[in-house]
N, C-alpha and C positions, 0 to 999 in steps of 0.2 A: 560436956562429957566429950572423952575421946573415944574414936572408933574403937580402940582396946575395950574400953569399959562397955559400949556397946555390943561389941561380940560376945563379951563374958554374960552381959546381962542375955541377951538373946538365946544363948547357948544353956544357958540355966532355965530359963523360961521353956525352950523347946524341950527339954529333957522330961518336963513333967507335965506339958500341955495334952490336952485330950485330942483324940484322933480327929475330931471336926476343926479344931484351930489348926494343926499340924497341916491338914490338906487345904485349908483356905490358905494359908500362908504359901505352902508350895505352889497352889494355883497362881498366886499373884507372882513369885519369883521365877515360873519355871521357864518363860522365855527366856530369861537371862542366864539361866543355870545352863538351858541346852545349847545356846550360842557360846558360852564359855568353854563348853566342852568340844567344839567345831576346831577342828585343825586346818588352817589354810596357809598356803603359801603366797607370798606377793608375787606380782609378776616378775620383778628382778630376781626372787630366789628360784622361781620356776624356770627362768631364762637360764640361770646357771647350772641348775640341774640338768635342764636338757642339753646345754653345752658339754657337761661332763658325761651325761649317758651317750651321746654322739662320739665323744672322743674314745670311751670304752668299747663300743659297738666297733669302731674302725680299728681298733688296736693301737691306739696312741699313748694309752695308758694302762697299766697292769693292774688285774684286781687279783685278790688274796681268798683264799677259802677261809671258812671260820677258824680253822686249826692252824692254818698259817699265821694268822692276824693273832691269834693267842701267843704263838712261839714269837713273833715279833714284839708284841707288848712285854713279854717275860724276858726278852732278851736272848732267847735261845736261837733267835735267827735274824739275820739282816734283811732289808727291803733295799 
């Protein structure tokens, strides 16, 4: 059975399952669900972000307001 078939069967089952079964399945899967929703940067990503932040604070790079960004995207302004 493919994972697509498994997903379809599970969704169909869950749509009609009684509350106690939903709670049991959720309890079983909750640790995985919570982990997937966490957002974490790698050390490399964090280092890049920190370097760009320092460049911004020192004035080495330019920042744009939200409005300026929209104008650049729409071609109404150059950067």
